[in-house]
PyMOL Python script that loads the backbone (N, CA, C, O; Angstrom):
from pymol import cmd

cmd.read_pdbstr("""\
ATOM      1  N   MET A   1      -0.889  -4.584   4.234  1.00  0.00           N
ATOM      2  CA  MET A   1      -1.081  -3.359   4.963  1.00  0.00           C
ATOM      3  C   MET A   1       0.084  -3.189   5.916  1.00  0.00           C
ATOM      4  O   MET A   1       0.542  -4.148   6.538  1.00  0.00           O
ATOM      5  N   VAL A   2       0.557  -1.957   6.023  1.00  0.00           N
ATOM      6  CA  VAL A   2       1.648  -1.668   6.945  1.00  0.00           C
ATOM      7  C   VAL A   2       1.093  -0.828   8.078  1.00  0.00           C
ATOM      8  O   VAL A   2       0.488   0.218   7.840  1.00  0.00           O
ATOM      9  N   GLY A   3       1.291  -1.272   9.298  1.00  0.00           N
ATOM     10  CA  GLY A   3       0.846  -0.501  10.448  1.00  0.00           C
ATOM     11  C   GLY A   3       0.337  -1.384  11.555  1.00  0.00           C
ATOM     12  O   GLY A   3       0.167  -2.593  11.395  1.00  0.00           O
ATOM     13  N   GLN A   4       0.100  -0.753  12.677  1.00  0.00           N
ATOM     14  CA  GLN A   4      -0.393  -1.460  13.846  1.00  0.00           C
ATOM     15  C   GLN A   4      -1.877  -1.775  13.688  1.00  0.00           C
ATOM     16  O   GLN A   4      -2.625  -0.967  13.138  1.00  0.00           O
ATOM     17  N   PRO A   5      -2.307  -2.931  14.159  1.00  0.00           N
ATOM     18  CA  PRO A   5      -3.725  -3.279  14.093  1.00  0.00           C
ATOM     19  C   PRO A   5      -4.585  -2.309  14.904  1.00  0.00           C
ATOM     20  O   PRO A   5      -4.170  -1.824  15.956  1.00  0.00           O
ATOM     21  N   SER A   6      -5.784  -2.038  14.399  1.00  0.00           N
ATOM     22  CA  SER A   6      -6.796  -1.284  15.138  1.00  0.00           C
ATOM     23  C   SER A   6      -8.145  -1.777  14.650  1.00  0.00           C
ATOM     24  O   SER A   6      -8.235  -2.390  13.586  1.00  0.00           O
ATOM     25  N   SER A   7      -9.188  -1.518  15.414  1.00  0.00           N
ATOM     26  CA  SER A   7     -10.503  -2.025  15.022  1.00  0.00           C
ATOM     27  C   SER A   7     -10.950  -1.427  13.692  1.00  0.00           C
ATOM     28  O   SER A   7     -11.572  -2.122  12.889  1.00  0.00           O
ATOM     29  N   ILE A   8     -10.646  -0.153  13.439  1.00  0.00           N
ATOM     30  CA  ILE A   8     -11.047   0.489  12.182  1.00  0.00           C
ATOM     31  C   ILE A   8     -10.257  -0.074  11.011  1.00  0.00           C
ATOM     32  O   ILE A   8     -10.842  -0.446   9.994  1.00  0.00           O
ATOM     33  N   SER A   9      -8.930  -0.143  11.139  1.00  0.00           N
ATOM     34  CA  SER A   9      -8.118  -0.643  10.025  1.00  0.00           C
ATOM     35  C   SER A   9      -8.382  -2.127   9.774  1.00  0.00           C
ATOM     36  O   SER A   9      -8.397  -2.568   8.625  1.00  0.00           O
ATOM     37  N   ASP A  10      -8.592  -2.902  10.849  1.00  0.00           N
ATOM     38  CA  ASP A  10      -8.886  -4.323  10.669  1.00  0.00           C
ATOM     39  C   ASP A  10     -10.198  -4.528   9.924  1.00  0.00           C
ATOM     40  O   ASP A  10     -10.293  -5.402   9.063  1.00  0.00           O
ATOM     41  N   THR A  11     -11.211  -3.728  10.249  1.00  0.00           N
ATOM     42  CA  THR A  11     -12.509  -3.835   9.585  1.00  0.00           C
ATOM     43  C   THR A  11     -12.396  -3.465   8.113  1.00  0.00           C
ATOM     44  O   THR A  11     -12.915  -4.180   7.256  1.00  0.00           O
ATOM     45  N   ALA A  12     -11.722  -2.352   7.807  1.00  0.00           N
ATOM     46  CA  ALA A  12     -11.548  -1.920   6.412  1.00  0.00           C
ATOM     47  C   ALA A  12     -10.713  -2.927   5.629  1.00  0.00           C
ATOM     48  O   ALA A  12     -11.010  -3.217   4.470  1.00  0.00           O
ATOM     49  N   PHE A  13      -9.678  -3.454   6.256  1.00  0.00           N
ATOM     50  CA  PHE A  13      -8.801  -4.445   5.634  1.00  0.00           C
ATOM     51  C   PHE A  13      -9.594  -5.701   5.256  1.00  0.00           C
ATOM     52  O   PHE A  13      -9.480  -6.204   4.139  1.00  0.00           O
ATOM     53  N   GLU A  14     -10.388  -6.193   6.193  1.00  0.00           N
ATOM     54  CA  GLU A  14     -11.191  -7.395   5.950  1.00  0.00           C
ATOM     55  C   GLU A  14     -12.278  -7.134   4.908  1.00  0.00           C
ATOM     56  O   GLU A  14     -12.544  -7.996   4.071  1.00  0.00           O
ATOM     57  N   LEU A  15     -12.902  -5.972   4.944  1.00  0.00           N
ATOM     58  CA  LEU A  15     -13.932  -5.620   3.964  1.00  0.00           C
ATOM     59  C   LEU A  15     -13.347  -5.588   2.549  1.00  0.00           C
ATOM     60  O   LEU A  15     -13.960  -6.102   1.614  1.00  0.00           O
ATOM     61  N   ALA A  16     -12.177  -4.992   2.392  1.00  0.00           N
ATOM     62  CA  ALA A  16     -11.517  -4.962   1.081  1.00  0.00           C
ATOM     63  C   ALA A  16     -11.203  -6.376   0.601  1.00  0.00           C
ATOM     64  O   ALA A  16     -11.408  -6.706  -0.568  1.00  0.00           O
ATOM     65  N   HIS A  17     -10.707  -7.199   1.507  1.00  0.00           N
ATOM     66  CA  HIS A  17     -10.406  -8.599   1.172  1.00  0.00           C
ATOM     67  C   HIS A  17     -11.668  -9.320   0.690  1.00  0.00           C
ATOM     68  O   HIS A  17     -11.647  -9.993  -0.340  1.00  0.00           O
ATOM     69  N   GLN A  18     -12.752  -9.178   1.430  1.00  0.00           N
ATOM     70  CA  GLN A  18     -14.008  -9.856   1.075  1.00  0.00           C
ATOM     71  C   GLN A  18     -14.559  -9.366  -0.262  1.00  0.00           C
ATOM     72  O   GLN A  18     -15.033 -10.170  -1.064  1.00  0.00           O
ATOM     73  N   ARG A  19     -14.501  -8.062  -0.510  1.00  0.00           N
ATOM     74  CA  ARG A  19     -15.010  -7.520  -1.769  1.00  0.00           C
ATOM     75  C   ARG A  19     -14.226  -8.047  -2.961  1.00  0.00           C
ATOM     76  O   ARG A  19     -14.809  -8.404  -3.985  1.00  0.00           O
ATOM     77  N   LEU A  20     -12.926  -8.095  -2.830  1.00  0.00           N
ATOM     78  CA  LEU A  20     -12.110  -8.617  -3.929  1.00  0.00           C
ATOM     79  C   LEU A  20     -12.379 -10.100  -4.161  1.00  0.00           C
ATOM     80  O   LEU A  20     -12.510 -10.538  -5.304  1.00  0.00           O
ATOM     81  N   MET A  21     -12.460 -10.867  -3.086  1.00  0.00           N
ATOM     82  CA  MET A  21     -12.736 -12.306  -3.204  1.00  0.00           C
ATOM     83  C   MET A  21     -14.104 -12.542  -3.844  1.00  0.00           C
ATOM     84  O   MET A  21     -14.236 -13.405  -4.713  1.00  0.00           O
ATOM     85  N   SER A  22     -15.125 -11.783  -3.424  1.00  0.00           N
ATOM     86  CA  SER A  22     -16.467 -11.987  -3.968  1.00  0.00           C
ATOM     87  C   SER A  22     -16.566 -11.544  -5.423  1.00  0.00           C
ATOM     88  O   SER A  22     -17.502 -11.926  -6.126  1.00  0.00           O
ATOM     89  N   SER A  23     -15.602 -10.738  -5.880  1.00  0.00           N
ATOM     90  CA  SER A  23     -15.569 -10.323  -7.285  1.00  0.00           C
ATOM     91  C   SER A  23     -14.757 -11.280  -8.141  1.00  0.00           C
ATOM     92  O   SER A  23     -14.584 -11.046  -9.337  1.00  0.00           O
ATOM     93  N   GLY A  24     -14.256 -12.360  -7.540  1.00  0.00           N
ATOM     94  CA  GLY A  24     -13.562 -13.384  -8.300  1.00  0.00           C
ATOM     95  C   GLY A  24     -12.049 -13.261  -8.331  1.00  0.00           C
ATOM     96  O   GLY A  24     -11.391 -14.000  -9.064  1.00  0.00           O
ATOM     97  N   PHE A  25     -11.483 -12.353  -7.559  1.00  0.00           N
ATOM     98  CA  PHE A  25     -10.034 -12.192  -7.529  1.00  0.00           C
ATOM     99  C   PHE A  25      -9.411 -13.155  -6.533  1.00  0.00           C
ATOM    100  O   PHE A  25     -10.016 -13.480  -5.511  1.00  0.00           O
ATOM    101  N   THR A  26      -8.214 -13.604  -6.830  1.00  0.00           N
ATOM    102  CA  THR A  26      -7.428 -14.367  -5.875  1.00  0.00           C
ATOM    103  C   THR A  26      -6.679 -13.347  -5.025  1.00  0.00           C
ATOM    104  O   THR A  26      -5.948 -12.512  -5.558  1.00  0.00           O
ATOM    105  N   VAL A  27      -6.855 -13.408  -3.716  1.00  0.00           N
ATOM    106  CA  VAL A  27      -6.330 -12.377  -2.835  1.00  0.00           C
ATOM    107  C   VAL A  27      -5.438 -12.993  -1.768  1.00  0.00           C
ATOM    108  O   VAL A  27      -5.802 -13.982  -1.132  1.00  0.00           O
ATOM    109  N   THR A  28      -4.264 -12.397  -1.577  1.00  0.00           N
ATOM    110  CA  THR A  28      -3.386 -12.744  -0.476  1.00  0.00           C
ATOM    111  C   THR A  28      -3.203 -11.487   0.352  1.00  0.00           C
ATOM    112  O   THR A  28      -2.835 -10.442  -0.183  1.00  0.00           O
ATOM    113  N   THR A  29      -3.452 -11.573   1.635  1.00  0.00           N
ATOM    114  CA  THR A  29      -3.302 -10.399   2.489  1.00  0.00           C
ATOM    115  C   THR A  29      -2.135 -10.595   3.445  1.00  0.00           C
ATOM    116  O   THR A  29      -1.773 -11.718   3.796  1.00  0.00           O
ATOM    117  N   ALA A  30      -1.558  -9.475   3.854  1.00  0.00           N
ATOM    118  CA  ALA A  30      -0.460  -9.509   4.820  1.00  0.00           C
ATOM    119  C   ALA A  30      -0.466  -8.213   5.599  1.00  0.00           C
ATOM    120  O   ALA A  30      -0.746  -7.150   5.044  1.00  0.00           O
ATOM    121  N   ARG A  31      -0.166  -8.293   6.859  1.00  0.00           N
ATOM    122  CA  ARG A  31       0.006  -7.101   7.696  1.00  0.00           C
ATOM    123  C   ARG A  31       1.482  -7.012   8.035  1.00  0.00           C
ATOM    124  O   ARG A  31       2.058  -7.924   8.629  1.00  0.00           O
ATOM    125  N   LEU A  32       2.081  -5.898   7.647  1.00  0.00           N
ATOM    126  CA  LEU A  32       3.511  -5.692   7.837  1.00  0.00           C
ATOM    127  C   LEU A  32       3.744  -4.646   8.905  1.00  0.00           C
ATOM    128  O   LEU A  32       2.879  -3.809   9.163  1.00  0.00           O
ATOM    129  N   GLU A  33       4.908  -4.690   9.526  1.00  0.00           N
ATOM    130  CA  GLU A  33       5.280  -3.686  10.521  1.00  0.00           C
ATOM    131  C   GLU A  33       6.545  -2.997  10.068  1.00  0.00           C
ATOM    132  O   GLU A  33       7.322  -3.547   9.287  1.00  0.00           O
ATOM    133  N   GLY A  34       6.746  -1.798  10.558  1.00  0.00           N
ATOM    134  CA  GLY A  34       7.956  -1.051  10.252  1.00  0.00           C
ATOM    135  C   GLY A  34       7.658   0.178   9.424  1.00  0.00           C
ATOM    136  O   GLY A  34       6.506   0.594   9.299  1.00  0.00           O
ATOM    137  N   GLU A  35       8.705   0.758   8.860  1.00  0.00           N
ATOM    138  CA  GLU A  35       8.583   1.945   8.026  1.00  0.00           C
ATOM    139  C   GLU A  35       7.879   1.540   6.735  1.00  0.00           C
ATOM    140  O   GLU A  35       8.238   0.530   6.131  1.00  0.00           O
ATOM    141  N   ILE A  36       6.903   2.297   6.312  1.00  0.00           N
ATOM    142  CA  ILE A  36       5.987   1.899   5.240  1.00  0.00           C
ATOM    143  C   ILE A  36       6.702   1.579   3.932  1.00  0.00           C
ATOM    144  O   ILE A  36       6.517   0.495   3.380  1.00  0.00           O
ATOM    145  N   VAL A  37       7.503   2.490   3.437  1.00  0.00           N
ATOM    146  CA  VAL A  37       8.127   2.308   2.123  1.00  0.00           C
ATOM    147  C   VAL A  37       9.069   1.104   2.127  1.00  0.00           C
ATOM    148  O   VAL A  37       9.011   0.274   1.219  1.00  0.00           O
ATOM    149  N   SER A  38       9.927   0.999   3.129  1.00  0.00           N
ATOM    150  CA  SER A  38      10.867  -0.131   3.156  1.00  0.00           C
ATOM    151  C   SER A  38      10.143  -1.455   3.385  1.00  0.00           C
ATOM    152  O   SER A  38      10.535  -2.474   2.816  1.00  0.00           O
ATOM    153  N   ALA A  39       9.096  -1.459   4.206  1.00  0.00           N
ATOM    154  CA  ALA A  39       8.340  -2.693   4.439  1.00  0.00           C
ATOM    155  C   ALA A  39       7.684  -3.169   3.148  1.00  0.00           C
ATOM    156  O   ALA A  39       7.727  -4.358   2.832  1.00  0.00           O
ATOM    157  N   LEU A  40       7.073  -2.243   2.396  1.00  0.00           N
ATOM    158  CA  LEU A  40       6.449  -2.622   1.120  1.00  0.00           C
ATOM    159  C   LEU A  40       7.485  -3.083   0.098  1.00  0.00           C
ATOM    160  O   LEU A  40       7.259  -4.061  -0.615  1.00  0.00           O
ATOM    161  N   GLN A  41       8.614  -2.390   0.023  1.00  0.00           N
ATOM    162  CA  GLN A  41       9.669  -2.776  -0.917  1.00  0.00           C
ATOM    163  C   GLN A  41      10.226  -4.165  -0.572  1.00  0.00           C
ATOM    164  O   GLN A  41      10.445  -4.985  -1.464  1.00  0.00           O
ATOM    165  N   ASN A  42      10.452  -4.423   0.713  1.00  0.00           N
ATOM    166  CA  ASN A  42      10.966  -5.733   1.131  1.00  0.00           C
ATOM    167  C   ASN A  42       9.968  -6.844   0.820  1.00  0.00           C
ATOM    168  O   ASN A  42      10.356  -7.916   0.355  1.00  0.00           O
ATOM    169  N   TYR A  43       8.682  -6.591   1.077  1.00  0.00           N
ATOM    170  CA  TYR A  43       7.651  -7.583   0.789  1.00  0.00           C
ATOM    171  C   TYR A  43       7.590  -7.869  -0.712  1.00  0.00           C
ATOM    172  O   TYR A  43       7.502  -9.025  -1.127  1.00  0.00           O
ATOM    173  N   ARG A  44       7.639  -6.801  -1.527  1.00  0.00           N
ATOM    174  CA  ARG A  44       7.594  -6.961  -2.973  1.00  0.00           C
ATOM    175  C   ARG A  44       8.775  -7.791  -3.468  1.00  0.00           C
ATOM    176  O   ARG A  44       8.606  -8.679  -4.303  1.00  0.00           O
ATOM    177  N   THR A  45       9.950  -7.507  -2.962  1.00  0.00           N
ATOM    178  CA  THR A  45      11.148  -8.243  -3.376  1.00  0.00           C
ATOM    179  C   THR A  45      11.082  -9.706  -2.925  1.00  0.00           C
ATOM    180  O   THR A  45      11.369 -10.612  -3.707  1.00  0.00           O
ATOM    181  N   THR A  46      10.710  -9.930  -1.685  1.00  0.00           N
ATOM    182  CA  THR A  46      10.631 -11.284  -1.129  1.00  0.00           C
ATOM    183  C   THR A  46       9.657 -12.166  -1.904  1.00  0.00           C
ATOM    184  O   THR A  46       9.907 -13.357  -2.087  1.00  0.00           O
ATOM    185  N   HIS A  47       8.549 -11.584  -2.358  1.00  0.00           N
ATOM    186  CA  HIS A  47       7.506 -12.354  -3.021  1.00  0.00           C
ATOM    187  C   HIS A  47       7.497 -12.184  -4.549  1.00  0.00           C
ATOM    188  O   HIS A  47       6.545 -12.596  -5.211  1.00  0.00           O
ATOM    189  N   ALA A  48       8.550 -11.580  -5.104  1.00  0.00           N
ATOM    190  CA  ALA A  48       8.703 -11.397  -6.556  1.00  0.00           C
ATOM    191  C   ALA A  48       7.446 -10.799  -7.198  1.00  0.00           C
ATOM    192  O   ALA A  48       6.933 -11.324  -8.185  1.00  0.00           O
ATOM    193  N   ILE A  49       6.967  -9.711  -6.630  1.00  0.00           N
ATOM    194  CA  ILE A  49       5.758  -9.048  -7.126  1.00  0.00           C
ATOM    195  C   ILE A  49       6.135  -8.114  -8.272  1.00  0.00           C
ATOM    196  O   ILE A  49       7.070  -7.322  -8.154  1.00  0.00           O
ATOM    197  N   ASP A  50       5.394  -8.212  -9.392  1.00  0.00           N
ATOM    198  CA  ASP A  50       5.683  -7.424 -10.584  1.00  0.00           C
ATOM    199  C   ASP A  50       4.882  -6.135 -10.667  1.00  0.00           C
ATOM    200  O   ASP A  50       5.280  -5.214 -11.381  1.00  0.00           O
ATOM    201  N   LEU A  51       3.764  -6.044  -9.954  1.00  0.00           N
ATOM    202  CA  LEU A  51       2.896  -4.869 -10.012  1.00  0.00           C
ATOM    203  C   LEU A  51       2.385  -4.552  -8.618  1.00  0.00           C
ATOM    204  O   LEU A  51       1.822  -5.409  -7.937  1.00  0.00           O
ATOM    205  N   MET A  52       2.588  -3.312  -8.207  1.00  0.00           N
ATOM    206  CA  MET A  52       2.041  -2.852  -6.929  1.00  0.00           C
ATOM    207  C   MET A  52       0.885  -1.919  -7.241  1.00  0.00           C
ATOM    208  O   MET A  52       1.002  -1.056  -8.111  1.00  0.00           O
ATOM    209  N   VAL A  53      -0.235  -2.081  -6.538  1.00  0.00           N
ATOM    210  CA  VAL A  53      -1.405  -1.222  -6.689  1.00  0.00           C
ATOM    211  C   VAL A  53      -1.548  -0.461  -5.381  1.00  0.00           C
ATOM    212  O   VAL A  53      -1.532  -1.041  -4.295  1.00  0.00           O
ATOM    213  N   MET A  54      -1.689   0.859  -5.514  1.00  0.00           N
ATOM    214  CA  MET A  54      -1.690   1.688  -4.321  1.00  0.00           C
ATOM    215  C   MET A  54      -2.705   2.807  -4.455  1.00  0.00           C
ATOM    216  O   MET A  54      -2.816   3.425  -5.514  1.00  0.00           O
ATOM    217  N   GLY A  55      -3.444   3.071  -3.388  1.00  0.00           N
ATOM    218  CA  GLY A  55      -4.355   4.206  -3.364  1.00  0.00           C
ATOM    219  C   GLY A  55      -3.562   5.483  -3.149  1.00  0.00           C
ATOM    220  O   GLY A  55      -2.596   5.498  -2.387  1.00  0.00           O
ATOM    221  N   ALA A  56      -3.964   6.544  -3.813  1.00  0.00           N
ATOM    222  CA  ALA A  56      -3.276   7.832  -3.674  1.00  0.00           C
ATOM    223  C   ALA A  56      -4.300   8.927  -3.449  1.00  0.00           C
ATOM    224  O   ALA A  56      -5.377   8.913  -4.044  1.00  0.00           O
ATOM    225  N   TYR A  57      -3.970   9.849  -2.613  1.00  0.00           N
ATOM    226  CA  TYR A  57      -4.831  11.003  -2.416  1.00  0.00           C
ATOM    227  C   TYR A  57      -3.949  12.220  -2.209  1.00  0.00           C
ATOM    228  O   TYR A  57      -2.801  12.104  -1.781  1.00  0.00           O
ATOM    229  N   GLY A  58      -4.490  13.376  -2.513  1.00  0.00           N
ATOM    230  CA  GLY A  58      -3.705  14.598  -2.493  1.00  0.00           C
ATOM    231  C   GLY A  58      -3.591  15.247  -1.130  1.00  0.00           C
ATOM    232  O   GLY A  58      -4.494  15.148  -0.299  1.00  0.00           O
ATOM    233  N   HIS A  59      -2.486  15.902  -0.915  1.00  0.00           N
ATOM    234  CA  HIS A  59      -2.250  16.724   0.270  1.00  0.00           C
ATOM    235  C   HIS A  59      -1.983  18.143  -0.222  1.00  0.00           C
ATOM    236  O   HIS A  59      -1.733  18.361  -1.407  1.00  0.00           O
ATOM    237  N   SER A  60      -2.036  19.084   0.677  1.00  0.00           N
ATOM    238  CA  SER A  60      -1.701  20.450   0.291  1.00  0.00           C
ATOM    239  C   SER A  60      -0.237  20.507  -0.149  1.00  0.00           C
ATOM    240  O   SER A  60       0.569  19.670   0.257  1.00  0.00           O
ATOM    241  N   ARG A  61       0.098  21.477  -0.963  1.00  0.00           N
ATOM    242  CA  ARG A  61       1.476  21.625  -1.448  1.00  0.00           C
ATOM    243  C   ARG A  61       2.454  21.848  -0.287  1.00  0.00           C
ATOM    244  O   ARG A  61       3.579  21.349  -0.313  1.00  0.00           O
ATOM    245  N   ILE A  62       2.023  22.592   0.717  1.00  0.00           N
ATOM    246  CA  ILE A  62       2.888  22.850   1.881  1.00  0.00           C
ATOM    247  C   ILE A  62       3.179  21.548   2.612  1.00  0.00           C
ATOM    248  O   ILE A  62       4.334  21.258   2.922  1.00  0.00           O
ATOM    249  N   ARG A  63       2.140  20.758   2.893  1.00  0.00           N
ATOM    250  CA  ARG A  63       2.336  19.482   3.584  1.00  0.00           C
ATOM    251  C   ARG A  63       3.196  18.559   2.749  1.00  0.00           C
ATOM    252  O   ARG A  63       4.088  17.895   3.277  1.00  0.00           O
ATOM    253  N   GLN A  64       2.939  18.507   1.454  1.00  0.00           N
ATOM    254  CA  GLN A  64       3.711  17.661   0.548  1.00  0.00           C
ATOM    255  C   GLN A  64       5.191  18.049   0.595  1.00  0.00           C
ATOM    256  O   GLN A  64       6.064  17.181   0.632  1.00  0.00           O
ATOM    257  N   PHE A  65       5.470  19.366   0.594  1.00  0.00           N
ATOM    258  CA  PHE A  65       6.852  19.853   0.620  1.00  0.00           C
ATOM    259  C   PHE A  65       7.537  19.494   1.933  1.00  0.00           C
ATOM    260  O   PHE A  65       8.685  19.050   1.936  1.00  0.00           O
ATOM    261  N   LEU A  66       6.835  19.686   3.050  1.00  0.00           N
ATOM    262  CA  LEU A  66       7.443  19.471   4.358  1.00  0.00           C
ATOM    263  C   LEU A  66       7.529  17.999   4.738  1.00  0.00           C
ATOM    264  O   LEU A  66       8.527  17.561   5.312  1.00  0.00           O
ATOM    265  N   VAL A  67       6.499  17.243   4.425  1.00  0.00           N
ATOM    266  CA  VAL A  67       6.424  15.857   4.886  1.00  0.00           C
ATOM    267  C   VAL A  67       6.703  14.862   3.771  1.00  0.00           C
ATOM    268  O   VAL A  67       7.309  13.818   4.014  1.00  0.00           O
ATOM    269  N   GLY A  68       6.270  15.167   2.552  1.00  0.00           N
ATOM    270  CA  GLY A  68       6.388  14.211   1.463  1.00  0.00           C
ATOM    271  C   GLY A  68       5.270  13.197   1.557  1.00  0.00           C
ATOM    272  O   GLY A  68       4.344  13.362   2.351  1.00  0.00           O
ATOM    273  N   SER A  69       5.345  12.164   0.763  1.00  0.00           N
ATOM    274  CA  SER A  69       4.325  11.124   0.840  1.00  0.00           C
ATOM    275  C   SER A  69       4.947   9.774   0.550  1.00  0.00           C
ATOM    276  O   SER A  69       5.982   9.669  -0.109  1.00  0.00           O
ATOM    277  N   HIS A  70       4.297   8.751   1.056  1.00  0.00           N
ATOM    278  CA  HIS A  70       4.772   7.392   0.801  1.00  0.00           C
ATOM    279  C   HIS A  70       4.613   7.063  -0.676  1.00  0.00           C
ATOM    280  O   HIS A  70       5.443   6.356  -1.247  1.00  0.00           O
ATOM    281  N   THR A  71       3.562   7.566  -1.294  1.00  0.00           N
ATOM    282  CA  THR A  71       3.342   7.326  -2.714  1.00  0.00           C
ATOM    283  C   THR A  71       4.500   7.892  -3.529  1.00  0.00           C
ATOM    284  O   THR A  71       5.035   7.215  -4.407  1.00  0.00           O
ATOM    285  N   THR A  72       4.883   9.120  -3.239  1.00  0.00           N
ATOM    286  CA  THR A  72       5.990   9.753  -3.954  1.00  0.00           C
ATOM    287  C   THR A  72       7.278   8.975  -3.750  1.00  0.00           C
ATOM    288  O   THR A  72       8.028   8.756  -4.701  1.00  0.00           O
ATOM    289  N   GLN A  73       7.539   8.558  -2.527  1.00  0.00           N
ATOM    290  CA  GLN A  73       8.748   7.784  -2.248  1.00  0.00           C
ATOM    291  C   GLN A  73       8.756   6.481  -3.037  1.00  0.00           C
ATOM    292  O   GLN A  73       9.779   6.103  -3.608  1.00  0.00           O
ATOM    293  N   LEU A  74       7.610   5.791  -3.070  1.00  0.00           N
ATOM    294  CA  LEU A  74       7.540   4.535  -3.816  1.00  0.00           C
ATOM    295  C   LEU A  74       7.718   4.762  -5.313  1.00  0.00           C
ATOM    296  O   LEU A  74       8.362   3.961  -5.991  1.00  0.00           O
ATOM    297  N   LEU A  75       7.149   5.852  -5.833  1.00  0.00           N
ATOM    298  CA  LEU A  75       7.329   6.167  -7.252  1.00  0.00           C
ATOM    299  C   LEU A  75       8.808   6.349  -7.588  1.00  0.00           C
ATOM    300  O   LEU A  75       9.266   5.901  -8.640  1.00  0.00           O
ATOM    301  N   HIS A  76       9.544   6.996  -6.713  1.00  0.00           N
ATOM    302  CA  HIS A  76      10.964   7.245  -6.956  1.00  0.00           C
ATOM    303  C   HIS A  76      11.826   6.007  -6.742  1.00  0.00           C
ATOM    304  O   HIS A  76      12.821   5.820  -7.443  1.00  0.00           O
ATOM    305  N   LEU A  77      11.463   5.169  -5.796  1.00  0.00           N
ATOM    306  CA  LEU A  77      12.321   4.047  -5.414  1.00  0.00           C
ATOM    307  C   LEU A  77      11.961   2.717  -6.053  1.00  0.00           C
ATOM    308  O   LEU A  77      12.798   1.817  -6.121  1.00  0.00           O
ATOM    309  N   SER A  78      10.739   2.581  -6.520  1.00  0.00           N
ATOM    310  CA  SER A  78      10.274   1.286  -6.998  1.00  0.00           C
ATOM    311  C   SER A  78      10.924   0.910  -8.329  1.00  0.00           C
ATOM    312  O   SER A  78      11.084   1.744  -9.219  1.00  0.00           O
ATOM    313  N   ASP A  79      11.290  -0.347  -8.439  1.00  0.00           N
ATOM    314  CA  ASP A  79      11.827  -0.848  -9.700  1.00  0.00           C
ATOM    315  C   ASP A  79      10.841  -1.821 -10.355  1.00  0.00           C
ATOM    316  O   ASP A  79      11.228  -2.681 -11.146  1.00  0.00           O
ATOM    317  N   CYS A  80       9.556  -1.664 -10.007  1.00  0.00           N
ATOM    318  CA  CYS A  80       8.503  -2.424 -10.663  1.00  0.00           C
ATOM    319  C   CYS A  80       7.365  -1.472 -11.005  1.00  0.00           C
ATOM    320  O   CYS A  80       7.378  -0.308 -10.604  1.00  0.00           O
ATOM    321  N   ALA A  81       6.385  -1.967 -11.744  1.00  0.00           N
ATOM    322  CA  ALA A  81       5.237  -1.140 -12.114  1.00  0.00           C
ATOM    323  C   ALA A  81       4.425  -0.799 -10.866  1.00  0.00           C
ATOM    324  O   ALA A  81       4.243  -1.634  -9.980  1.00  0.00           O
ATOM    325  N   LEU A  82       3.940   0.450 -10.814  1.00  0.00           N
ATOM    326  CA  LEU A  82       3.139   0.912  -9.686  1.00  0.00           C
ATOM    327  C   LEU A  82       1.871   1.555 -10.256  1.00  0.00           C
ATOM    328  O   LEU A  82       1.939   2.573 -10.946  1.00  0.00           O
ATOM    329  N   LEU A  83       0.719   0.953  -9.963  1.00  0.00           N
ATOM    330  CA  LEU A  83      -0.566   1.457 -10.423  1.00  0.00           C
ATOM    331  C   LEU A  83      -1.200   2.235  -9.277  1.00  0.00           C
ATOM    332  O   LEU A  83      -1.443   1.695  -8.198  1.00  0.00           O
ATOM    333  N   LEU A  84      -1.465   3.529  -9.535  1.00  0.00           N
ATOM    334  CA  LEU A  84      -2.055   4.384  -8.518  1.00  0.00           C
ATOM    335  C   LEU A  84      -3.532   4.563  -8.782  1.00  0.00           C
ATOM    336  O   LEU A  84      -3.937   4.875  -9.902  1.00  0.00           O
ATOM    337  N   LEU A  85      -4.345   4.364  -7.743  1.00  0.00           N
ATOM    338  CA  LEU A  85      -5.782   4.567  -7.823  1.00  0.00           C
ATOM    339  C   LEU A  85      -6.124   5.792  -7.003  1.00  0.00           C
ATOM    340  O   LEU A  85      -5.704   5.934  -5.854  1.00  0.00           O
ATOM    341  N   ARG A  86      -6.883   6.661  -7.608  1.00  0.00           N
ATOM    342  CA  ARG A  86      -7.203   7.901  -6.908  1.00  0.00           C
ATOM    343  C   ARG A  86      -8.686   8.041  -6.749  1.00  0.00           C
ATOM    344  O   ARG A  86      -9.155   9.027  -6.181  1.00  0.00           O
TER     345      ARG A  86
END
""", "prot")
cmd.dss("prot")
cmd.show_as("cartoon", "prot")
cmd.util.cbc("prot")
cmd.orient("prot")
């Protein structure tokens, strides 16, 4: 996860970790700081990750045009497989 800790994000982060572990997955978690796209790309490169899984949700076309999205940036910049869950 990239971002500053908060009680809401920490709770959701831990809940996701527990659900995956209880379903039999091997899970490694990390909290990263900095700009989202570069932090994720650096982490992926450092740890030789072959597949990134990312949640995606839609924004209005106007917001997308003006602001863009981290998902779109990762799709354009990533040199590994990226699985989007919607």
